[in-house]
SERO-4910 file (N, C-alpha, C, O; in steps of 0.05 Angstrom, whole numbers):
BEGIN
 pado doro    nc1    nc2    nc3   cac1   cac2   cac3    cc1    cc2    cc3    oc1    oc2    oc3
  Met    A    341    348    205    309    346    225    330    324    239    344    307    228
  Lys    A    326    330    258    316    303    285    294    290    284    273    303    285
  Thr    A    295    258    281    272    238    268    249    235    297    257    233    321
  Leu    A    230    235    291    216    229    311    193    198    308    185    187    287
  Met    A    189    191    328    179    163    323    151    161    332    148    156    356
  Ala    A    131    164    317    102    164    330     90    135    317     88    126    294
  Ile    A     84    126    343     73     93    346     39     91    333     21    107    340
  Ile    A     36     78    321      6     80    323     -7     52    314    -13     43    292
  Ile    A     -9     46    332    -26     19    329    -51     20    330    -62     35    346
  Val    A    -64      5    315    -90      8    304    -99    -18    296    -90    -35    281
  Gln    A   -126    -17    312   -135    -44    311   -156    -43    288   -178    -37    298
  Ala    A   -157    -45    269   -167    -40    240   -195    -58    235   -200    -73    254
  Met    A   -211    -59    218   -230    -70    209   -212    -89    190   -197    -80    172
  Ala    A   -218   -121    196   -209   -140    176   -226   -152    162   -249   -150    170
  Thr    A   -222   -168    140   -243   -199    123   -227   -210    112   -211   -201     95
  Leu    A   -228   -235    123   -218   -254    106   -233   -268     80   -255   -279     81
  Val    A   -221   -265     64   -236   -268     33   -218   -297     17   -194   -302     18
  Pro    A   -233   -307      7   -224   -339     -2   -219   -316    -30   -227   -293    -35
  Met    A   -202   -339    -45   -195   -326    -73   -207   -345    -94   -209   -369    -90
  Ala    A   -216   -333   -115   -238   -336   -127   -225   -362   -151   -203   -358   -163
  Ser    A   -243   -392   -156   -229   -409   -166   -216   -405   -199   -231   -405   -219
  Gly    A   -200   -404   -199   -195   -402   -232   -177   -369   -230   -167   -360   -251
  Gly    A   -174   -354   -208   -164   -330   -219   -168   -315   -195   -172   -329   -175
  His    A   -169   -287   -193   -159   -264   -164   -176   -247   -173   -174   -240   -197
  Pro    A   -195   -237   -158   -215   -215   -156   -199   -191   -148   -194   -184   -125
  Glu    A   -193   -181   -170   -178   -148   -171   -199   -125   -165   -223   -128   -168
  Asn    A   -189   -104   -157   -207    -84   -149   -186    -58   -159   -173    -45   -143
  Gly    A   -187    -54   -180   -172    -35   -205   -170     -7   -188   -179     -1   -166
  Thr    A   -155      7   -204   -150     38   -193   -178     49   -207   -189     39   -227
  Ser    A   -188     71   -194   -209     79   -212   -200    114   -218   -182    121   -202
  Glu    A   -208    131   -234   -204    155   -253   -198    174   -227   -182    193   -232
  Asn    A   -213    173   -190   -202    192   -176   -174    181   -162   -162    192   -143
  Ile    A   -166    154   -178   -138    151   -151   -117    161   -175   -123    159   -199
  Ile    A    -93    172   -164    -68    184   -184    -45    159   -175    -48    147   -154
  Thr    A    -33    156   -186     -6    136   -191     19    151   -198     20    175   -201
  Glu    A     36    138   -200     61    149   -199     73    159   -228     90    176   -236
  Ser    A     56    142   -237     63    155   -278     52    178   -278     59    188   -299
  Thr    A     37    195   -263     21    223   -271     50    245   -269     54    264   -284
  Leu    A     68    233   -245     95    256   -254     99    250   -279    108    271   -286
  Arg    A    100    240   -292    117    236   -326     92    246   -343     95    246   -368
  Glu    A     66    254   -332     48    263   -359     49    291   -362     55    311   -348
  Phe    A     41    283   -394     49    317   -405     19    339   -391     -2    334   -379
  His    A     29    361   -400      6    381   -393     15    412   -401     35    426   -398
  Val    A     -9    417   -412     -4    451   -424    -11    464   -401    -29    462   -385
  Phe    A     11    478   -404     20    501   -382      8    523   -400      5    521   -425
  His    A     -2    549   -382    -16    576   -394      0    598   -379      1    600   -354
  Gly    A     14    617   -400     30    637   -384     -4    660   -372    -28    660   -374
  Thr    A     16    676   -360      0    707   -356      1    719   -377    -16    737   -379
  Asp    A     19    717   -399     31    728   -425      2    718   -447     -5    735   -463
  Gly    A    -15    692   -447    -34    684   -460    -23    660   -471    -37    640   -477
  Lys    A      4    661   -472     24    634   -484     23    602   -466     25    595   -442
  Ala    A     19    590   -488     16    561   -474     46    546   -494     57    553   -515
  Val    A     49    525   -476     61    500   -474     62    485   -468     59    484   -444
  Lys    A     66    455   -483     51    435   -468     80    420   -458     98    425   -473
  Gly    A     87    405   -437    109    396   -426     95    379   -404     71    374   -401
  Arg    A    117    370   -387    120    359   -363    138    368   -352    159    377   -363
  Ile    A    131    365   -317    152    382   -306    170    356   -304    162    333   -307
  Lys    A    199    363   -297    224    360   -286    232    360   -268    249    345   -260
  Ala    A    218    388   -249    238    396   -229    214    414   -220    194    420   -233
  Tyr    A    223    423   -189    201    444   -177    224    455   -150    232    437   -136
  Asn    A    231    479   -146    248    490   -123    230    514   -105    229    538   -105
  Pro    A    219    497    -93    195    508    -82    213    542    -56    200    558    -43
  Asp    A    246    540    -59    256    564    -47    257    582    -64    252    605    -60
  Thr    A    266    570    -91    273    608   -109    241    605   -127    235    623   -143
  Glu    A    219    580   -122    196    574   -129    203    581   -163    200    604   -170
  Thr    A    211    563   -179    223    559   -210    225    539   -213    238    526   -197
  Val    A    211    525   -236    195    508   -246    211    497   -273    208    513   -291
  Thr    A    226    476   -281    233    469   -301    208    451   -309    193    437   -296
  Ile    A    212    457   -341    200    438   -365    203    430   -384    210    443   -403
  Ile    A    199    408   -384    215    384   -412    185    393   -429    163    382   -425
  Lys    A    191    413   -448    175    407   -475    168    387   -495    184    370   -502
  Glu    A    149    389   -503    137    366   -512    151    366   -545    151    344   -555
  Ser    A    162    389   -561    171    387   -570    203    385   -574    215    390   -594
  Gly    A    214    377   -544    242    381   -539    263    406   -525    264    429   -532
  Gly    A    275    397   -511    286    421   -496    276    421   -474    255    409   -471
  Ala    A    290    438   -447    278    447   -422    277    475   -422    294    490   -432
  Arg    A    257    480   -412    252    510   -401    251    518   -371    241    498   -360
  Lys    A    256    534   -356    263    541   -327    244    563   -326    247    582   -341
  Val    A    220    563   -307    203    587   -310    201    594   -283    207    576   -267
  Gly    A    193    624   -273    183    625   -248    156    629   -250    144    643   -266
  Leu    A    144    611   -225    128    603   -223     99    625   -227     76    620   -233
  Asp    A    112    649   -220     84    674   -225     82    677   -247     63    692   -253
  Val    A     96    666   -267     96    676   -296     70    656   -307     58    660   -328
  Leu    A     63    625   -282     47    610   -295     15    621   -281     15    634   -260
  Ser    A    -16    614   -299    -34    618   -286    -42    605   -262    -35    581   -258
  Lys    A    -56    617   -245    -61    603   -221    -74    572   -229    -76    558   -209
  Ala    A    -81    565   -246    -91    533   -246    -70    521   -253    -70    496   -253
  Asp    A    -56    530   -258    -16    517   -262      5    513   -246     25    498   -246
  Gln    A    -11    541   -225     24    544   -201      0    528   -185     14    529   -165
  Ala    A    -26    513   -175    -34    501   -172    -22    472   -172    -19    458   -151
  Cys    A    -16    464   -196     -9    437   -205     20    433   -198     29    415   -184
  Val    A     31    450   -209     51    455   -197     62    443   -168     77    424   -162
  Arg    A     51    458   -156     51    437   -126     47    423   -121     62    408   -109
  Glu    A     19    418   -126     12    399   -124     31    369   -137     32    349   -122
  Trp    A     43    366   -159     63    356   -170     89    352   -150    103    332   -150
  His    A     91    372   -135    118    379   -120    111    353    -96    125    334    -87
  Leu    A     84    361    -91     73    340    -67     78    315    -79     99    302    -75
  Leu    A     60    309    -92     63    282   -101     89    261   -106     92    236   -103
  His    A    106    282   -114    132    272   -124    146    261    -94    157    239    -89
  Gly    A    142    284    -78    151    275    -49    144    245    -35    161    233    -23
  Phe    A    119    235    -38     99    227    -34    109    192    -53    108    170    -41
  Phe    A    115    195    -74    120    173    -90    149    176    -83    144    167    -61
  Thr    A    175    181    -82    201    179    -84    212    195    -56    234    205    -57
  Lys    A    193    197    -28    216    207    -24    201    201     11    208    213     32
  Val    A    174    175      8    167    165     30    170    143     36    154    127     25
  His    A    190    131     55    201    107     61    188     78     72    185     74     96
  Ile    A    181     61     54    160     40     71    174     13     73    187      0     57
  His    A    168     11     96    177    -21    114    157    -39    127    148    -33    149
  Ser    A    150    -61    115    142    -81    127    168   -104    141    191   -110    134
  Ser    A    151   -111    163    171   -139    180    139   -155    191    119   -143    197
  Val    A    142   -179    191    133   -187    204    131   -204    223    142   -224    213
  Arg    A    123   -213    251    130   -220    273    106   -250    273     84   -249    261
  Ile    A    116   -275    287    101   -293    285    103   -310    317    122   -324    326
  Asn    A     81   -303    327     78   -319    353     71   -351    357     47   -353    361
  Ser    A     80   -372    357     74   -392    346     71   -411    389     80   -432    397
  Asn    A     58   -390    401     60   -404    427     31   -415    441     25   -411    464
  Gly    A     12   -434    416    -11   -437    433    -33   -417    430    -52   -417    445
  Val    A    -31   -401    412    -52   -369    408    -72   -368    404    -81   -345    406
  Gly    A    -88   -386    399   -117   -393    393   -114   -429    393    -96   -445    396
  Thr    A   -148   -431    389   -164   -457    390   -177   -460    348   -189   -474    333
  Glu    A   -170   -446    350   -185   -440    319   -190   -473    308   -212   -483    306
  Phe    A   -174   -483    303   -176   -497    284   -175   -533    306   -190   -552    302
  Leu    A   -159   -531    322   -160   -566    337   -151   -549    371   -133   -534    375
  Ile    A   -174   -560    394   -169   -550    412   -140   -561    424   -128   -546    440
  Trp    A   -134   -573    421   -109   -585    419    -85   -584    415    -67   -597    426
  Arg    A    -83   -568    398    -67   -566    382    -48   -535    375    -61   -522    359
  Pro    A    -36   -528    378    -23   -492    373    -27   -488    352    -29   -506    335
  Asp    A    -31   -458    346    -32   -448    326    -10   -424    327      4   -418    346
  Lys    A    -13   -414    302      7   -385    300     -1   -363    288    -11   -362    266
  Glu    A      5   -341    307    -14   -317    298     13   -298    275     38   -297    277
  Ile    A      3   -292    265     15   -270    245      4   -240    240    -16   -233    229
  Val    A     31   -219    256     23   -193    249     46   -182    244     68   -184    254
  Tyr    A     33   -165    222     52   -150    209     63   -115    209     47    -98    201
  Asp    A     85   -107    217     87    -93    232     95    -62    203    119    -61    197
  Ile    A     81    -47    193     92    -25    173     97     -3    187     86      8    206
  Thr    A    121      3    169    134     27    187    126     60    157    129     54    133
  Leu    A    122     74    160    123     97    149    140    120    152    134    131    174
  Glu    A    160    134    138    183    154    141    182    174    113    186    174     89
  Asn    A    173    192    136    174    215    113    195    232    111    202    244    132
  Arg    A    211    238     84    235    253     83    224    263     53    239    261     33
  Ser    A    193    277     51    184    293     23    182    324     24    174    336      4
  Asp    A    189    344     54    187    361     54    154    374     54    144    396     54
  Tyr    A    150    358     54    111    368     63     99    354     97    114    337    105
  Asp    A     85    358    109     67    342    117     34    327    108     12    333    102
  Leu    A     50    303    112     29    292    100     -5    283    109    -11    260    114
  His    A    -21    301    110    -42    290    130    -66    270    111    -69    265     87
  Asp    A    -78    261    135    -99    231    132    -87    216    111    -95    214     88
  Leu    A    -68    206    120    -50    174    106    -74    150    116    -79    147    140
  Thr    A    -87    137     98    -94    105    102    -79     86     80    -73     91     57
  Ile    A    -76     62     97    -66     44     87    -88     19     90   -101     13    110
  Asp    A    -88      3     61    -93    -14     59    -82    -40     54    -67    -43     35
  Tyr    A    -90    -62     73    -75    -85     61    -86   -106     68   -106   -109     82
  Cys    A    -62   -131     49    -75   -151     59    -56   -178     54    -43   -182     34
  Ile    A    -60   -198     82    -41   -221     81    -51   -236     60    -75   -244     57
  His    A    -33   -241     44    -39   -264     29    -27   -292     51     -8   -290     67
  Tyr    A    -43   -316     45    -45   -340     54    -44   -358     33    -46   -351      9
  Glu    A    -39   -388     44    -49   -410     39    -58   -424     54    -46   -423     75
  Leu    A    -82   -441     53    -95   -466     75    -86   -500     64    -99   -518     52
  Asp    A    -70   -500     70    -72   -536     67    -95   -546     83    -98   -532    103
  Arg    A   -112   -565     81   -132   -581     90   -143   -607     70   -141   -610     45
  Pro    A   -155   -624     93   -168   -644     84   -188   -653     72   -208   -653     86
  Gly    A   -190   -662     53   -226   -653     28   -229   -698     27   -217   -718     33
  Asn    A   -252   -689     18   -266   -710     12   -252   -741    -15   -254   -765    -19
  Arg    A   -233   -710    -28   -219   -721    -43   -178   -715    -40   -160   -711    -56
  Gly    A   -178   -716    -24   -151   -708     -9   -148   -684    -10   -163   -665    -16
  Arg    A   -122   -684     -3   -110   -659     11   -113   -630    -10   -101   -629    -32
  Thr    A   -131   -607      0   -128   -598    -29   -120   -564    -13   -126   -555      9
  Thr    A   -102   -548    -39    -91   -515    -21   -112   -484    -32   -118   -474    -54
  Glu    A   -116   -480    -15   -128   -460    -22   -125   -425    -15   -122   -417      8
  Gln    A   -126   -409    -36   -108   -391    -38   -134   -371    -22   -158   -369    -25
  Arg    A   -120   -363     -9   -136   -330     23   -121   -309     22    -97   -308     16
  Ala    A   -140   -284     29   -126   -263     37   -144   -250     67   -168   -249     66
  Lys    A   -132   -243     87   -136   -217    112   -127   -197    102   -103   -191    105
  Cys    A   -146   -181     87   -155   -148     94   -153   -128    116   -163   -135    137
  Gly    A   -144   -107    114   -157    -93    129   -149    -63    117   -135    -63     97
  Thr    A   -155    -43    125   -155    -24    133   -138     -8    161   -147    -10    184
  Leu    A   -110      8    153   -103     27    178   -110     51    174   -115     58    151
  Ala    A   -110     73    199   -111    102    189    -85    105    205    -73     96    224
  Ile    A    -82    118    191    -55    141    200    -50    165    209    -32    174    223
  Gly    A    -70    175    199    -65    208    205    -39    231    193    -22    228    175
  Thr    A    -41    243    204    -13    265    207      8    255    202     22    253    223
  Leu    A     23    245    174     57    237    189     64    271    176     52    280    157
  Ala    A     83    283    191    105    301    193    125    289    179    137    268    178
  Asp    A    124    320    165    149    314    154    177    307    172    179    318    195
  Gly    A    199    290    162    221    278    186    215    262    202    232    261    220
  Asn    A    197    248    203    174    230    220    173    208    215    184    202    193
  Lys    A    163    190    228    162    161    221    131    154    238    123    161    261
  Ala    A    119    140    222     86    129    241     97     94    227    103     83    206
  Gln    A     92     89    256     84     50    257     58     40    258     45     56    271
  Ala    A     43     19    251     26     11    250     30    -13    247     49    -23    235
  Glu    A      4    -33    263      1    -63    257    -21    -76    248    -43    -69    257
  Thr    A    -19    -94    231    -44    -99    222    -56   -125    242    -41   -140    254
  Gln    A    -88   -127    242    -88   -142    258    -82   -176    255    -80   -186    233
  Pro    A    -79   -187    273    -67   -211    274    -87   -231    257   -111   -229    258
  Leu    A    -71   -254    240    -76   -278    228    -64   -301    240    -42   -311    242
  Val    A    -98   -310    254    -87   -343    262    -90   -360    243   -111   -364    232
  Leu    A    -64   -373    236    -61   -405    225    -55   -427    238    -41   -426    258
  Pro    A    -68   -454    227    -55   -461    240    -24   -480    232    -18   -489    210
  Lys    A    -13   -479    254     19   -496    249     29   -514    234     25   -538    232
  Glu    A     51   -490    220     61   -508    205     80   -544    218     93   -546    239
  Tyr    A     76   -566    198     97   -584    218    101   -599    190     85   -603    172
  Pro    A    128   -607    192    133   -628    175    114   -650    153     93   -661    158
  Tyr    A    130   -650    128     95   -663    117     97   -697    122     76   -711    122
  Glu    A    118   -705    126    113   -732    149     90   -737    169     75   -756    174
  Tyr    A     92   -714    178     77   -719    206     42   -709    196     24   -710    213
  Tyr    A     38   -703    179     12   -690    183    -11   -703    150    -35   -697    144
  Lys    A     11   -722    137      5   -728    109     -8   -759    102     -9   -773     81
  Asp    A    -20   -763    137    -38   -785    131    -58   -784    154    -67   -805    164
  Asn    A    -68   -754    166    -84   -755    185   -103   -718    165   -108   -708    143
  Glu    A   -108   -713    197   -132   -692    176   -121   -661    189   -138   -644    196
  Leu    A    -88   -654    191    -83   -624    208    -89   -611    184    -88   -624    164
  Pro    A    -97   -585    182    -92   -573    167    -80   -560    172    -70   -561    195
  Met    A    -73   -540    154    -36   -530    154    -35   -498    134    -37   -494    110
  Gly    A    -30   -475    160    -25   -451    142      6   -430    129     28   -429    140
  Lys    A     -1   -419    108     21   -411    113     20   -379     96      2   -369     82
  Val    A     40   -371    101     35   -336     89     58   -345     70     77   -360     70
  Lys    A     41   -324     48     58   -318     26     75   -289     26     97   -285     15
  Gly    A     58   -270     41     70   -241     43     39   -224     47     17   -232     53
  Ile    A     52   -198     39     31   -176     43     36   -155     23     58   -148     13
  Arg    A      9   -146     17     19   -121     -1      2    -97     11    -18   -104     23
  Leu    A      7    -73      9     -4    -49     18     -8    -29    -11      2    -32    -33
  Arg    A    -27    -10     -1    -33      6    -14    -37     35     10    -52     41     29
  Ile    A    -18     43     -3    -19     73     22    -34    100      0    -29    106    -24
  Tyr    A    -54    112     19    -69    132      6    -55    171     12    -42    181     30
  Leu    A    -61    180     -6    -55    206      5    -77    228     -7    -71    241    -27
  Pro    A   -104    231      8   -121    254      3   -100    281    -19    -75    283    -19
  Leu    A   -127    301    -41   -113    317    -51   -138    340    -45   -162    339    -38
  Asp    A   -121    359    -49   -145    383    -51   -167    391    -72   -187    405    -75
  Ser    A   -149    373    -87   -168    365   -115   -193    338   -116   -206    326   -133
  Gly    A   -190    337    -91   -208    308    -92   -204    283   -104   -221    265   -105
  Lys    A   -183    280   -114   -166    255   -123   -153    247    -90   -153    258    -69
  Lys    A   -142    222    -99   -126    216    -83    -97    195    -87    -95    176   -102
  Ala    A    -84    201    -75    -51    196    -84    -51    167    -73    -55    161    -50
  Met    A    -46    148    -97    -38    119    -77    -11    103    -94     -5    103   -118
  Arg    A      2     87    -66     26     75    -77     25     53    -79     11     54    -60
  Glu    A     27     35    -83     25      0    -75     60     -5    -64     80      7    -72
  Phe    A     58    -30    -41     83    -39    -33     77    -67    -36     61    -79    -22
  Pro    A     90    -77    -53     87   -119    -41    109   -122    -24    127   -105    -23
  Ser    A    110   -149     -7    130   -159     -3    123   -191      1    105   -199     15
  Pro    A    137   -205    -10    162   -196    -33    154   -181    -54    131   -175    -61
  Asp    A    168   -178    -61    160   -160    -98    148   -178   -111    129   -169   -123
  Val    A    154   -210   -114    139   -232   -133    109   -227   -126     92   -231   -143
  Leu    A    105   -222   -105     74   -220    -97     61   -207   -120     47   -221   -135
  Met    A     65   -184   -123     60   -173   -147     46   -197   -178     26   -198   -193
  Lys    A     71   -213   -173     62   -228   -204     39   -236   -203     20   -227   -215
  Tyr    A     37   -261   -182     16   -285   -175     -6   -271   -150    -29   -276   -157
  Arg    A     -5   -265   -139    -29   -246   -127    -43   -218   -135    -32   -197   -133
  Lys    A    -65   -221   -142    -83   -194   -154    -86   -178   -132    -83   -189   -111
  Trp    A    -93   -151   -130   -104   -139   -102   -140   -141    -98   -153   -139   -119
  Ile    A   -150   -144    -78   -166   -156    -54   -175   -128    -45   -158   -120    -29
  Ala    A   -198   -106    -50   -216   -103    -29   -221   -105      1   -231   -126     10
  Pro    A   -214    -80     21   -205    -91     44   -241    -94     54   -249    -86     76
  Ser    A   -258   -103     36   -282   -108     47   -292   -135     49   -275   -153     47
  Gly    A   -330   -144     54   -333   -160     47   -337   -185     78   -324   -190     99
  Pro    A   -365   -197     64   -363   -220     91   -338   -230     99   -318   -224     86
  Leu    A   -335   -251    128   -324   -256    135   -322   -282    126   -344   -294    124
  Ala    A   -293   -298    119   -297   -324    112   -284   -346    129   -260   -347    135
  Pro    A   -303   -363    137   -293   -381    157   -269   -402    148   -268   -415    127
  Ile    A   -251   -401    166   -221   -417    146   -221   -439    156   -210   -455    142
  Asn    A   -233   -451    182   -236   -484    193   -253   -504    185   -252   -526    196
***
């Protein structure tokens, strides 16, 4: 199938969030959020003959409508979709959709930095730098994915002078991107709102004056897919990967925090 490119440039609502002292605010997943671990959960399947078996789905072939179930008691069983109850047929189809979303939607992010005096947010005579992340999704799941959204947080440090010397603050700019429908075989591209930071200079240049300095640490994404059950599937993507270890998730909401 020929791959198409759909360019989606979204000016998202974004917030600047200061990190709490001694830790980072975390917005945990709720009972309505489904993560990749769901694919490995056991389920009680009911047959049209009244029999039941507890197991987890290993594979589903939509062409032959056969599902392979790994039984909790051991061994595998391949059955036709039509021998399962209507509720379990829906469960299998949702599993296949989730499997494609979690394993066959490719995610890539890249950062663009413009250092040509894009703003005067900090000092009117000093050039700042503008950071924008380009985000690309490619759908190879065999399904059209509808109503996709992305929450993002750009994590950065702000080094600036204070009454007791220079301090480094951990901050994040967060927002939401509405992707909409991503057809099978297609790509979608979106961009974050610009983050304007004071340009970095060598330590020898700013150590004895009162110039602030900003440094981007990376971006965390959460991609959401609404399901017919009313729940949402969620994938998380950090760049770089190490960001998951020392930057917790921040919900893209809250008051704007001035950084100058």
